[in-house]
C-alpha positions as CSV (number, residue, x, y, z in Angstrom):
1,M,17.0,-46.0,62.1
2,R,15.1,-48.7,60.1
3,S,12.1,-46.6,59.0
4,F,12.2,-45.2,55.5
5,T,9.8,-42.4,56.5
6,A,12.0,-41.4,59.4
7,S,15.0,-41.3,57.0
8,Q,13.1,-39.1,54.7
9,Q,12.2,-36.7,57.5
10,V,15.9,-36.5,58.6
11,H,16.8,-35.8,54.9
12,V,14.3,-32.9,54.8
13,H,15.9,-31.4,57.9
14,V,19.4,-31.9,56.5
15,I,18.5,-29.9,53.5
16,K,16.5,-27.3,55.5
17,F,19.5,-26.5,57.7
18,G,22.0,-26.6,54.9
19,L,23.8,-29.7,56.1
20,D,23.7,-31.5,52.8
21,F,27.3,-30.5,52.1
22,D,28.6,-31.8,55.5
23,S,30.4,-35.0,54.6
24,H,29.7,-36.6,58.0
25,V,26.0,-35.7,57.9
26,V,25.7,-37.1,54.4
27,D,27.5,-40.3,55.5
28,A,25.0,-40.8,58.3
29,L,22.1,-40.1,55.9
30,V,23.3,-42.7,53.4
31,R,23.6,-45.1,56.3
32,C,20.0,-44.3,57.4
33,Y,18.6,-45.0,54.0
34,S,20.7,-48.2,53.6
35,V,19.6,-49.6,57.0
36,S,16.0,-49.0,56.1
37,G,16.5,-51.0,52.9
38,H,16.2,-48.1,50.4
39,C,19.5,-48.3,48.5
40,V,18.1,-46.3,45.6
41,S,17.6,-43.2,47.9
42,A,21.0,-43.9,49.5
43,R,22.7,-43.9,46.1
44,Q,20.9,-40.7,45.0
45,V,22.3,-38.9,48.1
46,F,25.7,-40.5,47.4
47,D,25.7,-39.4,43.7
48,E,24.6,-35.8,44.6
49,T,27.5,-35.3,47.0
50,P,30.2,-33.4,45.1
51,E,33.1,-34.3,47.4
52,K,33.0,-38.0,48.5
53,I,35.3,-38.9,51.4
54,S,36.5,-42.4,51.9
55,S,34.0,-43.3,54.7
56,L,31.1,-42.3,52.4
57,W,32.3,-44.8,49.7
58,T,32.6,-47.4,52.4
59,T,29.1,-46.7,53.7
60,M,27.5,-47.0,50.3
61,V,29.4,-50.2,49.4
62,C,28.5,-51.8,52.7
63,G,24.9,-50.6,52.3
64,Y,24.6,-52.4,49.0
65,A,26.3,-55.6,50.4
66,Q,24.1,-55.7,53.5
67,N,21.0,-55.4,51.3
68,F,22.1,-58.2,49.1
69,C,22.7,-55.9,46.1
70,S,25.9,-57.7,45.3
71,N,26.5,-56.6,41.8
72,E,26.0,-52.9,42.7
73,A,28.4,-53.4,45.6
74,L,31.0,-54.9,43.4
75,R,30.7,-52.2,40.7
76,L,30.9,-49.4,43.3
77,F,33.9,-51.0,44.9
78,E,35.8,-51.0,41.6
79,D,34.8,-47.3,41.1
80,M,36.1,-46.6,44.6
81,V,39.5,-48.1,43.9
82,G,39.5,-46.4,40.5
83,E,39.0,-43.0,42.2
84,G,42.1,-43.7,44.3
85,F,40.5,-44.5,47.6
86,E,42.1,-47.3,49.6
87,P,39.4,-49.6,51.1
88,G,39.6,-50.4,54.8
89,G,38.7,-53.7,56.5
90,A,35.0,-53.0,56.7
91,T,34.8,-52.3,53.0
92,L,36.8,-55.4,52.1
93,A,34.7,-57.6,54.4
94,S,31.5,-56.3,52.9
95,V,32.7,-56.8,49.3
96,L,34.0,-60.3,50.0
97,S,30.5,-61.2,51.3
98,A,29.0,-59.8,48.1
99,C,31.5,-61.9,46.1
100,A,30.3,-64.9,48.0
101,R,26.6,-64.3,47.4
102,S,27.1,-63.4,43.7
103,G,29.6,-66.1,42.8
104,C,32.2,-63.5,41.8
105,L,35.3,-65.5,42.6
106,E,37.6,-63.5,40.3
107,L,37.1,-60.2,42.2
108,G,37.3,-62.1,45.5
109,E,40.7,-63.4,44.5
110,R,41.8,-59.9,43.5
111,I,40.7,-58.5,46.9
112,H,42.7,-61.3,48.5
113,E,45.8,-60.3,46.5
114,F,45.2,-56.7,47.4
115,M,45.2,-57.7,51.1
116,K,48.5,-59.5,50.6
117,V,50.1,-56.6,48.9
118,K,49.0,-54.2,51.6
119,G,50.1,-56.6,54.3
120,V,46.5,-57.1,55.6
121,G,46.8,-60.5,57.2
122,L,44.3,-62.9,58.8
123,G,45.3,-61.6,62.1
124,E,43.9,-58.2,61.3
125,G,40.5,-59.2,62.5
126,V,38.2,-62.1,62.7
127,I,35.5,-60.4,60.6
128,L,37.8,-59.9,57.6
129,G,39.3,-63.4,57.9
130,T,35.8,-64.9,58.2
131,A,34.6,-63.0,55.1
132,L,37.6,-64.4,53.1
133,V,36.9,-68.0,54.3
134,Y,33.2,-67.5,53.5
135,M,33.9,-66.1,50.0
136,Y,36.2,-69.1,49.0
137,A,33.9,-71.7,50.6
138,K,30.7,-70.4,48.8
139,N,32.6,-70.3,45.5
140,G,33.6,-74.0,45.9
141,E,37.3,-73.3,46.6
142,I,37.2,-75.5,49.6
143,A,40.9,-76.2,49.9
144,M,41.8,-72.5,49.9
145,A,39.0,-71.8,52.4
146,R,40.2,-74.6,54.7
147,R,43.8,-73.4,54.5
148,L,42.8,-69.8,55.5
149,F,40.5,-71.2,58.2
150,D,43.4,-73.2,59.7
151,E,45.7,-70.1,59.5
152,M,43.3,-67.8,61.4
153,P,44.6,-67.0,64.9
154,E,41.1,-66.3,66.1
155,R,37.8,-67.7,65.0
156,N,34.2,-67.0,66.0
157,V,31.1,-69.1,65.5
158,V,30.5,-67.5,62.1
159,T,33.9,-68.6,60.9
160,W,33.3,-72.2,62.0
161,N,29.8,-72.1,60.4
162,A,31.2,-70.8,57.1
163,M,33.7,-73.6,56.9
164,I,31.4,-76.4,58.1
165,C,28.5,-75.3,55.8
166,G,31.0,-75.0,52.8
167,L,32.4,-78.5,53.4
168,G,28.9,-80.0,53.7
169,A,27.5,-78.2,50.6
170,Y,30.3,-79.4,48.3
171,G,30.1,-83.0,49.5
172,Y,33.0,-83.1,52.0
173,V,30.8,-84.8,54.6
174,D,33.5,-86.5,56.6
175,D,35.5,-83.2,56.8
176,A,32.4,-81.3,57.8
177,L,31.5,-83.7,60.6
178,G,35.2,-83.9,61.6
179,L,35.4,-80.1,61.9
180,F,32.2,-80.1,64.0
181,E,33.7,-82.6,66.4
182,K,36.9,-80.5,66.6
183,M,34.7,-77.5,67.4
184,K,33.0,-79.3,70.2
185,K,36.3,-80.7,71.5
186,E,38.1,-77.4,71.6
187,G,35.1,-75.9,73.4
188,V,36.2,-72.3,72.7
189,V,33.2,-71.6,70.4
190,V,29.7,-73.0,71.1
191,P,27.7,-74.2,68.1
192,N,24.5,-72.3,67.2
193,G,21.5,-73.0,65.0
194,V,23.4,-72.3,61.8
195,T,26.0,-74.8,62.8
196,F,23.4,-77.5,63.1
197,V,21.8,-76.7,59.8
198,G,25.2,-77.2,58.1
199,V,25.9,-80.5,60.0
200,L,22.4,-81.9,59.4
201,S,22.6,-81.0,55.7
202,A,25.9,-82.8,55.5
203,C,24.3,-85.9,57.1
204,C,21.5,-85.7,54.5
205,H,24.0,-85.6,51.6
206,A,25.7,-88.8,52.9
207,G,22.5,-90.5,54.2
208,L,23.8,-90.7,57.7
209,I,20.5,-91.3,59.4
210,D,21.6,-92.4,62.8
211,V,24.2,-89.6,63.0
212,G,21.6,-87.1,62.0
213,R,19.1,-88.3,64.5
214,E,21.7,-88.0,67.3
215,I,22.8,-84.6,66.2
216,F,19.2,-83.3,66.1
217,R,18.5,-84.7,69.6
218,S,21.7,-83.1,71.0
219,M,20.6,-79.6,69.9
220,K,18.2,-79.3,72.9
221,S,19.6,-82.0,75.3
222,V,23.2,-80.8,75.1
223,Y,23.2,-77.2,73.9
224,G,19.8,-76.0,74.9
225,I,19.0,-75.0,71.3
226,E,15.3,-75.3,70.3
227,P,15.3,-76.8,66.8
228,K,13.7,-74.4,64.2
229,I,11.7,-75.4,61.2
230,E,14.9,-75.5,59.0
231,H,16.4,-78.1,61.3
232,Y,13.2,-80.2,61.2
233,G,13.3,-79.8,57.4
234,C,16.8,-81.2,57.3
235,L,15.9,-84.2,59.4
236,V,12.7,-84.8,57.4
237,D,14.7,-84.8,54.2
238,L,17.3,-87.2,55.7
239,L,14.6,-89.6,56.9
240,G,12.7,-89.4,53.7
241,R,15.6,-90.1,51.5
242,G,16.5,-93.1,53.7
243,G,13.1,-94.7,53.4
244,W,11.9,-93.8,57.0
245,L,8.8,-92.1,55.7
246,L,6.5,-92.8,58.7
247,E,9.1,-91.5,61.1
248,A,9.3,-88.4,59.0
249,V,5.5,-88.0,59.1
250,E,5.5,-88.3,62.9
251,L,8.3,-85.8,63.2
252,V,6.3,-83.3,61.2
253,K,3.2,-83.9,63.3
254,G,5.3,-83.2,66.5
255,M,6.6,-79.9,65.3
256,P,5.5,-76.9,67.4
257,W,4.5,-75.1,64.2
258,K,2.3,-76.0,61.3
259,A,4.3,-77.5,58.4
260,D,5.1,-75.1,55.6
261,V,5.1,-75.9,51.8
262,V,8.8,-76.7,51.9
263,I,8.4,-79.3,54.6
264,L,5.3,-80.8,52.9
265,G,7.1,-80.8,49.6
266,T,9.9,-82.8,51.2
267,L,7.4,-85.3,52.6
268,L,5.8,-85.6,49.2
269,A,9.2,-86.4,47.7
270,A,9.8,-89.0,50.5
271,S,6.4,-90.5,49.7
272,R,7.4,-91.0,46.1
273,I,10.7,-92.7,47.2
274,S,8.7,-95.1,49.4
275,G,5.9,-95.5,46.9
276,N,3.4,-94.6,49.6
277,T,0.4,-93.0,47.8
278,E,-1.7,-92.9,51.0
279,V,0.7,-90.5,52.7
280,A,1.1,-88.6,49.4
281,E,-2.7,-88.0,49.2
282,R,-2.7,-86.5,52.7
283,V,0.3,-84.3,52.0
284,V,-1.2,-83.1,48.7
285,K,-4.3,-82.0,50.6
286,D,-2.2,-80.1,53.1
287,I,-0.2,-78.4,50.4
288,L,-3.4,-77.3,48.5
289,A,-4.8,-75.9,51.8
290,L,-1.8,-73.6,51.9
291,E,-1.4,-73.0,48.2
292,P,-4.7,-73.6,46.4
293,Q,-3.2,-72.7,43.0
294,N,-0.2,-75.1,43.4
295,H,-1.7,-77.6,41.0
296,G,1.6,-79.2,40.2
297,V,1.0,-81.5,43.2
298,H,-1.9,-83.1,41.3
299,V,0.5,-84.0,38.5
300,A,3.0,-85.3,41.0
301,L,0.4,-87.5,42.7
302,S,-0.9,-88.7,39.3
303,N,2.7,-89.8,38.4
304,M,2.9,-91.7,41.7
305,Y,-0.3,-93.5,40.9
306,A,1.1,-94.5,37.5
307,E,4.4,-95.7,39.0
308,A,2.4,-97.8,41.5
309,G,0.2,-99.2,38.6
310,Q,-3.0,-97.7,40.1
311,W,-4.4,-96.7,36.7
312,Q,-7.9,-96.2,38.0
313,E,-6.6,-93.5,40.3
314,V,-4.7,-92.0,37.5
315,L,-7.8,-91.7,35.4
316,R,-9.9,-90.4,38.3
317,L,-7.4,-87.7,39.1
318,R,-6.9,-86.7,35.5
319,K,-10.7,-86.5,35.1
320,T,-10.9,-84.2,38.2
321,M,-8.1,-82.0,36.8
322,K,-9.8,-81.7,33.4
323,E,-13.1,-80.9,35.0
324,E,-11.6,-78.2,37.2
325,R,-9.4,-77.1,34.3
326,L,-6.4,-77.4,36.5
327,K,-3.0,-76.7,35.1
328,K,0.4,-77.5,36.4
329,A,2.0,-74.4,38.0
330,P,5.0,-73.3,36.0
331,G,8.3,-74.4,37.5
332,W,6.7,-76.7,40.1
333,S,7.7,-80.4,40.0
334,L,8.4,-83.2,42.3
335,V,12.1,-84.0,42.1
336,A,14.0,-85.9,44.7
337,T,17.4,-84.4,44.8
């Protein structure tokens, strides 16, 4: 039940029929509110319940984690343990995911130790094992993540993605690509869209243009996966960093969707790398068509003119900005990372 209104209607009937003291009904109600994204209402029901059973604690913790309220999930988990409730696999997996998103390595390590003490091994379930790998990988503990990954008796595509993306994000490009090759060779788990985002990002970090091109092509030709805008974004970034600006421009033109500000911003950064003010001018127009108030692109273009020694263009653009009283949008800058 994803509707907040529907959850409220159910809540009214729960009170009307005196079921607000039935632990199983309350558990379901908290889940309804959580699924609809209203954790405040879910927590109110939770707090008003005098006798909280273990499953209710689990539902509330998972609700926070699934709605990306990581800090709340972590605090409630600690309260749960403090009240003497022993968390099950679902609770542990949810809190580990929260630890990954919030960068709370210390608590993640404590949960891992708790699992060891309780004899909860990686063979207990692929979801729990994957959550542990994901937590360590997101927190930069790549060696530990890889060790746990290798020890897992069973892995699904989410497990592989967590490890591949973690390796790529922290610069272990050869390991990321090697693991991708191993995944393909074993053939037990088929790569999905997230896998290719991780691999293409790794190629981008290492400037592996030919490898990135081939991987991008293989998505559809080998795996039947239609590239999404995030895959195009990775390849545009890769080509732009490598100086293949015109190929990146053609790639964007050939997308089945209109380029968003992220893609266009990547092209603008690539234009600066190549020193191509002509392409930059077109990209700036496209960005302003989507975000008329994004005046930081004028500053970026002015800086490019200055770098190219086109001082007349610098003066012209600055005059235009002054006449229109344009100001650089806070936090917007052209930075090639």
